[in-house]
C-alpha positions as CSV (number, residue, x, y, z in Angstrom):
1,M,-0.3,0.2,-0.2
2,S,1.0,3.1,-1.1
3,L,0.7,6.8,0.3
4,I,0.0,9.7,-2.6
5,I,-0.8,13.0,-3.2
6,Q,-2.8,13.9,-5.4
7,K,-3.4,17.6,-6.7
8,F,-6.0,18.8,-8.8
9,G,-5.6,22.0,-10.9
10,G,-9.1,25.0,-11.6
11,T,-10.2,23.1,-14.4
12,S,-10.7,19.9,-13.1
13,V,-12.9,20.8,-10.2
14,A,-15.0,23.5,-12.8
15,T,-17.7,21.6,-13.6
16,P,-19.7,18.8,-11.7
17,E,-18.3,16.4,-15.1
18,A,-15.0,17.5,-14.4
19,R,-15.2,16.5,-10.6
20,K,-17.0,13.4,-11.5
21,S,-13.1,12.4,-13.2
22,V,-11.5,13.6,-10.3
23,R,-13.8,11.5,-8.2
24,H,-12.7,8.4,-11.0
25,K,-8.7,8.7,-9.7
26,I,-9.4,9.2,-6.5
27,E,-11.4,5.7,-6.6
28,E,-9.3,4.0,-8.6
29,A,-6.2,5.5,-6.2
30,V,-8.5,3.2,-3.5
31,K,-8.8,0.5,-5.2
32,R,-5.8,-0.3,-5.5
33,G,-5.0,-0.3,-1.6
34,D,-3.1,3.5,-1.6
35,T,-4.3,5.4,1.4
36,V,-5.3,9.0,-0.9
37,V,-5.0,12.8,0.2
38,V,-5.9,15.4,-1.9
39,T,-5.5,18.7,-2.1
40,V,-7.4,21.1,-4.7
41,S,-7.0,24.5,-6.8
42,A,-10.1,27.6,-7.4
43,M,-13.0,26.5,-9.4
44,G,-11.9,27.2,-13.2
45,R,-9.8,30.0,-14.3
46,N,-10.1,33.5,-14.7
47,G,-14.2,34.8,-15.1
48,A,-15.2,31.6,-13.3
49,P,-17.3,33.2,-10.5
50,Y,-14.8,31.9,-7.8
51,A,-11.5,31.3,-9.3
52,T,-8.8,32.7,-8.2
53,D,-8.3,35.9,-10.6
54,T,-12.2,36.8,-9.6
55,L,-12.0,36.6,-6.3
56,L,-9.3,39.5,-6.8
57,G,-11.3,41.4,-8.8
58,L,-13.7,41.1,-5.9
59,A,-11.5,43.8,-4.2
60,D,-9.5,45.7,-6.7
61,N,-9.3,49.1,-5.6
62,D,-6.8,51.6,-7.4
63,S,-7.6,54.2,-5.0
64,D,-7.2,52.1,-1.9
65,P,-5.6,48.9,-2.1
66,I,-6.6,46.3,0.1
67,M,-4.0,44.7,2.8
68,K,-2.2,42.0,1.8
69,S,-3.1,39.9,4.8
70,N,-7.0,40.7,3.9
71,M,-6.2,39.7,0.1
72,D,-4.4,36.3,0.9
73,L,-7.5,35.7,3.2
74,L,-10.0,36.7,-0.1
75,M,-7.8,34.4,-2.5
76,S,-8.1,31.4,0.1
77,C,-12.0,31.2,0.1
78,G,-11.9,29.8,-4.0
79,E,-9.7,26.9,-2.7
80,I,-12.2,26.4,0.6
81,I,-15.2,25.7,-1.8
82,S,-13.6,23.7,-4.2
83,A,-12.5,21.6,-1.6
84,V,-16.3,21.5,0.2
85,T,-17.5,20.4,-3.1
86,L,-15.3,17.6,-3.8
87,A,-16.0,16.0,-0.7
88,E,-19.8,16.3,0.2
89,E,-19.9,14.5,-3.8
90,L,-17.6,12.0,-2.4
91,K,-19.5,11.7,0.5
92,K,-22.3,10.8,-1.8
93,D,-20.1,7.9,-3.1
94,G,-19.5,6.8,0.2
95,Y,-16.0,8.5,1.1
96,E,-15.9,9.6,4.7
97,T,-14.1,12.9,4.4
98,T,-12.3,15.3,6.2
99,V,-11.5,19.4,4.7
100,L,-8.5,21.5,5.6
101,T,-7.4,24.6,5.3
102,G,-3.4,24.5,4.1
103,G,-2.9,26.2,7.6
104,Q,-5.1,22.7,9.1
105,A,-2.9,20.6,7.3
106,G,0.1,22.4,8.9
107,I,1.8,24.3,6.1
108,I,3.3,26.6,8.1
109,T,4.3,29.9,6.4
110,N,6.2,33.5,6.5
111,D,4.3,36.2,6.5
112,N,5.5,37.4,3.1
113,F,1.6,38.0,2.0
114,G,0.7,37.3,-1.7
115,D,3.9,34.7,-2.1
116,A,4.5,33.3,1.1
117,R,7.6,30.5,1.3
118,I,7.0,27.8,3.7
119,I,8.9,27.2,6.5
120,D,7.6,24.2,9.0
121,F,5.3,21.3,8.3
122,R,3.3,20.4,11.1
123,P,1.1,17.5,9.5
124,E,0.2,15.7,12.8
125,N,-3.9,16.7,12.3
126,M,-3.8,15.2,9.0
127,K,-2.0,11.8,10.5
128,K,-4.8,11.3,12.8
129,Y,-7.8,11.7,10.7
130,I,-6.0,9.5,7.9
131,S,-5.4,7.0,10.9
132,E,-9.1,7.2,11.2
133,G,-9.8,5.8,7.9
134,K,-11.0,9.2,6.9
135,L,-10.2,10.7,3.1
136,V,-8.2,14.4,4.0
137,I,-9.0,16.9,1.2
138,V,-6.2,19.9,2.0
139,T,-6.9,22.9,0.4
140,G,-3.9,24.1,-2.4
141,F,-2.4,27.0,-2.6
142,Q,-2.6,28.4,1.0
143,G,-0.7,28.0,4.3
144,M,-0.8,29.7,7.9
145,T,2.0,31.9,9.8
146,E,2.9,30.9,13.6
147,D,0.1,33.2,14.8
148,G,-2.6,31.7,12.6
149,R,-3.0,33.6,9.9
150,V,-3.7,32.5,6.6
151,T,-1.3,33.2,3.5
152,T,-1.0,32.2,0.1
153,L,2.2,30.9,-1.8
154,G,2.2,32.3,-5.0
155,R,1.2,31.7,-8.7
156,G,1.3,27.8,-8.8
157,G,0.7,27.4,-5.5
158,S,-1.3,24.6,-5.5
159,D,1.4,22.4,-6.6
160,T,3.2,23.8,-4.8
161,S,0.7,22.7,-1.1
162,A,0.9,18.9,-3.0
163,S,5.1,18.3,-3.2
164,A,4.5,20.0,0.6
165,L,2.0,17.7,1.7
166,G,3.6,14.8,0.1
167,V,7.1,15.8,2.0
168,A,5.3,16.6,5.2
169,L,3.6,12.5,4.9
170,D,6.7,11.0,3.0
171,A,4.4,9.7,0.8
172,D,5.5,7.2,-2.1
173,M,4.0,10.0,-5.1
174,V,3.0,13.4,-5.7
175,E,0.6,13.2,-8.7
176,I,-0.1,16.8,-10.2
177,Y,-3.7,16.2,-12.5
178,T,-4.5,19.1,-14.7
179,D,-6.1,19.4,-18.6
180,V,-2.9,18.1,-20.3
181,E,-1.3,14.3,-20.6
182,G,2.3,15.5,-19.1
183,I,4.6,17.6,-19.7
184,M,5.6,17.9,-23.5
185,T,9.1,18.5,-25.5
186,A,7.9,22.2,-26.8
187,D,4.4,23.6,-26.4
188,P,1.7,22.1,-28.7
189,R,0.0,25.4,-29.9
190,V,3.8,26.2,-31.0
191,V,5.6,22.6,-32.0
192,P,2.4,20.8,-33.0
193,N,4.4,17.4,-33.5
194,A,6.0,18.2,-29.6
195,D,5.8,14.9,-27.7
196,I,4.7,13.8,-24.3
197,L,7.9,12.6,-22.0
198,D,7.5,9.8,-20.2
199,F,10.6,10.8,-17.4
200,V,12.2,14.0,-17.2
201,T,14.4,14.4,-14.0
202,Y,13.7,17.1,-11.2
203,D,16.2,19.5,-12.9
204,E,15.1,19.4,-16.3
205,A,11.4,19.2,-15.0
206,C,12.7,22.9,-12.8
207,N,14.4,24.7,-15.6
208,L,11.7,23.7,-18.0
209,A,9.1,25.4,-15.4
210,S,11.1,28.2,-15.0
211,Q,11.7,28.9,-18.7
212,G,7.9,28.8,-19.2
213,A,6.5,25.2,-19.9
214,K,4.0,25.8,-16.9
215,V,2.5,22.5,-16.9
216,I,4.2,22.4,-13.4
217,H,5.5,25.0,-10.9
218,P,9.5,24.7,-10.0
219,R,9.2,25.0,-6.2
220,A,6.7,22.0,-6.5
221,V,9.6,20.1,-8.2
222,E,12.3,21.6,-6.1
223,L,10.1,21.2,-2.2
224,A,10.1,16.9,-4.0
225,K,13.8,16.7,-5.0
226,T,14.5,17.7,-0.6
227,K,13.4,14.1,0.0
228,G,13.3,12.1,-3.8
229,I,9.2,12.1,-4.0
230,P,9.1,11.1,-7.5
231,L,6.3,13.4,-9.3
232,R,3.6,12.2,-11.6
233,V,2.2,14.8,-14.1
234,A,-0.6,13.8,-15.9
235,S,-4.3,14.4,-16.9
236,T,-7.5,14.2,-15.5
237,F,-9.5,13.5,-18.2
238,S,-8.0,10.8,-19.2
239,D,-5.7,7.8,-18.4
240,A,-2.3,8.6,-20.6
241,R,0.3,7.8,-17.8
242,G,1.4,11.4,-17.8
243,T,5.2,12.4,-17.3
244,I,7.2,10.8,-14.2
245,I,10.0,13.9,-12.7
246,K,12.4,11.8,-10.6
247,E,16.7,11.6,-10.1
248,S,18.4,10.2,-13.4
249,D,18.3,6.3,-13.8
250,E,18.6,3.0,-16.7
251,N,15.4,3.9,-17.7
252,M,15.7,7.4,-18.6
253,R,16.1,8.0,-22.1
254,E,19.6,9.0,-22.9
255,Q,18.4,12.1,-25.4
256,L,20.2,15.5,-25.7
257,I,18.0,18.3,-25.3
258,T,14.7,16.9,-23.2
259,G,12.6,20.1,-24.1
260,I,12.6,23.5,-25.7
261,A,10.7,26.3,-23.6
262,S,10.8,30.1,-24.0
263,L,9.5,33.5,-22.7
264,S,8.9,36.7,-23.8
265,G,8.8,39.9,-22.3
266,I,12.6,40.8,-21.8
267,V,14.4,43.7,-23.1
268,Q,18.1,44.2,-23.6
269,L,20.6,46.5,-21.9
270,C,24.0,47.2,-23.0
271,V,26.2,49.6,-20.7
272,K,29.0,51.6,-21.9
273,N,32.0,51.2,-19.2
274,E,34.3,53.7,-21.3
275,E,36.3,55.0,-18.6
276,R,36.4,50.7,-17.5
277,D,36.0,51.9,-14.3
278,Q,35.1,48.9,-12.3
279,E,34.5,50.1,-9.2
280,R,31.6,52.5,-10.3
281,L,29.9,50.0,-12.4
282,S,29.5,48.0,-9.3
283,S,28.0,50.6,-7.7
284,L,25.4,50.5,-10.6
285,L,24.9,47.2,-10.5
286,T,24.5,47.6,-7.1
287,D,22.0,50.5,-7.0
288,I,19.9,48.3,-9.6
289,A,19.5,45.2,-6.8
290,D,19.0,47.3,-4.1
291,A,15.6,48.6,-6.6
292,G,14.8,45.0,-6.4
293,I,15.4,44.2,-9.6
294,S,16.5,41.1,-11.6
295,L,19.2,40.8,-14.0
296,D,19.9,38.2,-15.9
297,F,22.1,37.1,-19.5
298,I,24.9,39.5,-17.5
299,N,28.4,39.2,-19.6
300,I,30.6,41.9,-17.5
301,H,33.8,43.1,-19.6
302,P,35.8,45.7,-18.7
303,S,34.1,48.4,-21.5
304,E,30.8,47.5,-21.0
305,A,28.2,45.2,-19.1
306,V,25.3,43.4,-21.5
307,F,22.8,42.0,-19.2
308,T,18.5,42.2,-19.9
309,V,15.3,42.8,-17.6
310,K,11.9,41.6,-17.6
311,D,10.0,44.7,-19.4
312,E,8.3,46.1,-16.4
313,D,11.4,46.4,-14.8
314,C,12.9,48.7,-18.0
315,E,11.7,52.1,-16.9
316,K,13.4,51.6,-13.3
317,A,16.4,50.3,-14.5
318,V,16.9,53.3,-17.3
319,E,16.5,55.4,-14.8
320,I,19.1,54.0,-12.1
321,I,21.2,53.9,-14.9
322,E,20.7,57.5,-16.5
323,K,21.1,58.6,-12.7
324,N,24.9,56.8,-12.3
325,G,26.1,58.5,-15.4
326,F,26.5,56.0,-17.8
327,K,25.3,55.9,-21.7
328,Y,23.2,52.9,-22.8
329,S,21.4,51.4,-25.4
330,L,18.4,49.3,-25.5
331,T,17.1,46.3,-27.5
332,K,13.4,45.9,-26.2
333,D,10.8,42.8,-27.5
334,C,13.1,40.4,-26.4
335,C,12.8,36.8,-26.2
336,K,15.1,33.4,-24.4
337,V,14.6,30.1,-25.7
338,S,16.0,27.2,-23.4
339,E,17.4,24.0,-25.0
340,V,17.0,22.1,-21.9
341,G,19.1,18.9,-21.2
342,A,20.3,16.3,-18.8
343,N,23.1,14.8,-21.1
344,I,24.1,18.5,-22.0
345,Q,26.9,18.2,-19.9
346,G,30.0,17.5,-20.9
347,V,29.1,16.9,-24.9
348,P,31.0,19.0,-27.0
349,G,29.7,21.3,-29.7
350,V,26.0,21.8,-28.9
351,M,25.7,25.1,-28.6
352,A,27.5,25.3,-32.2
353,K,24.6,23.3,-33.0
354,I,22.4,25.3,-31.6
355,M,23.7,28.7,-33.8
356,T,24.3,26.2,-36.4
357,A,20.4,25.7,-36.8
358,L,19.6,29.5,-35.8
359,T,21.5,30.9,-38.1
360,K,20.3,28.3,-41.2
361,E,16.8,30.1,-40.6
362,G,18.1,33.5,-40.4
363,I,17.5,33.9,-36.4
364,E,19.5,36.2,-34.6
365,V,20.6,35.5,-31.7
366,L,22.0,38.6,-29.3
367,Q,23.6,36.7,-26.3
368,T,23.8,33.0,-24.8
369,S,24.1,31.6,-21.3
370,D,24.5,28.3,-20.8
371,S,24.9,25.6,-17.0
372,Y,24.8,22.2,-16.9
373,T,21.8,21.4,-18.1
374,T,20.4,24.3,-20.0
375,I,21.3,26.8,-22.7
376,W,19.3,30.2,-23.2
377,C,19.7,31.9,-26.3
378,L,18.5,35.7,-26.2
379,I,16.7,36.3,-29.9
380,H,13.8,39.2,-31.2
381,E,10.6,38.4,-29.9
382,R,9.3,38.3,-33.3
383,D,11.4,34.5,-33.7
384,K,10.2,33.2,-30.7
385,D,8.0,30.3,-32.6
386,K,10.3,30.3,-35.5
387,A,13.3,29.4,-33.1
388,V,11.1,27.0,-30.9
389,R,10.1,25.1,-34.3
390,T,13.6,25.0,-35.5
391,L,15.6,23.9,-32.6
392,H,12.5,21.1,-31.6
393,D,12.8,19.2,-35.2
394,F,16.9,19.8,-35.2
395,F,17.2,18.0,-31.8
396,K,14.7,15.5,-32.5
397,G,16.5,15.3,-36.0
398,E,19.6,14.3,-33.9
399,N,17.4,11.8,-31.4
400,N,15.5,9.9,-34.2
401,E,17.1,6.6,-33.0
402,S,15.3,7.2,-28.9
403,G,12.7,10.1,-30.0
404,F,13.0,13.4,-28.3
């Protein structure tokens, strides 16, 4: 018998018909003899009456913004509605259920309302109800501070809740159910022949998620990795096996590139350091950091510094650069394309292959960077879809013996 955490996203609990599929997934696991703990998102997406974005709109007042702690309390209502609704339907199926908020389930966070971080797990309450044979349903996306105030865990917080419950209960598996059949080699809206991946490593999943593949939140992957708990990403509405996320082993395929992802909304800044004054340049970078602006694609040379910022941070970054007396140039409407693969490390010529493929299609590469598992290319936004398709098709050909 295994202990399984099952998380169901907003589209999975949005309608009675969808929740019937949820109940079927739970029933399948129970019939296998597994102990199941369920966590749920708010119903539906923006526009649905109880979706998180809809609840946010109820208190939207530019002239007098709502307190962040009150906003978290308001946003937590969506998951409570989902959990109670599902619990009552499961009761009709013959299950004895218990609904717990994130705090009642023992997820303790700091007081960074709106984007709280988990600082402790106290699962005694859950364990008590599980030992009594109850089917425990936990509201996703939320926790509680030490002094009992409700917090929310930021975007993708229900994924994080599922992994947190898995860590707290030492689960055998965390299953993330959504409206897609797994993690794919690329966005199928851009690459129609993208494939569902059977396995990815924790690091690959984390990098794909943080670079634009939105099937699972990277924080959830990081949490599961701390205890080596495998995750499965699958569809509520399909019997497809989905994608297993775990440490690398002999079952993993040996493809060079596992997947391609992309992020838009990036500005490249080139700051001239004509006097080669490193101390002055260091002071500039410190001022930008103090303003809460995150830099990416950072290349420092004696006579210039080149880096990128998000669109929304560009105006403030330029203001700081000008205040420090630097000349600069900028390129707007950029995009980061990421090639992710655990087998990149130590393989010569991967960057050369990427450059060759993109250059052949007339795609200008503005900057590159790399790590053990990822190579990033900064390109113009207008070339994003073409670049993703080009790289996907190129590496799919490279991997044609074992699949992408």
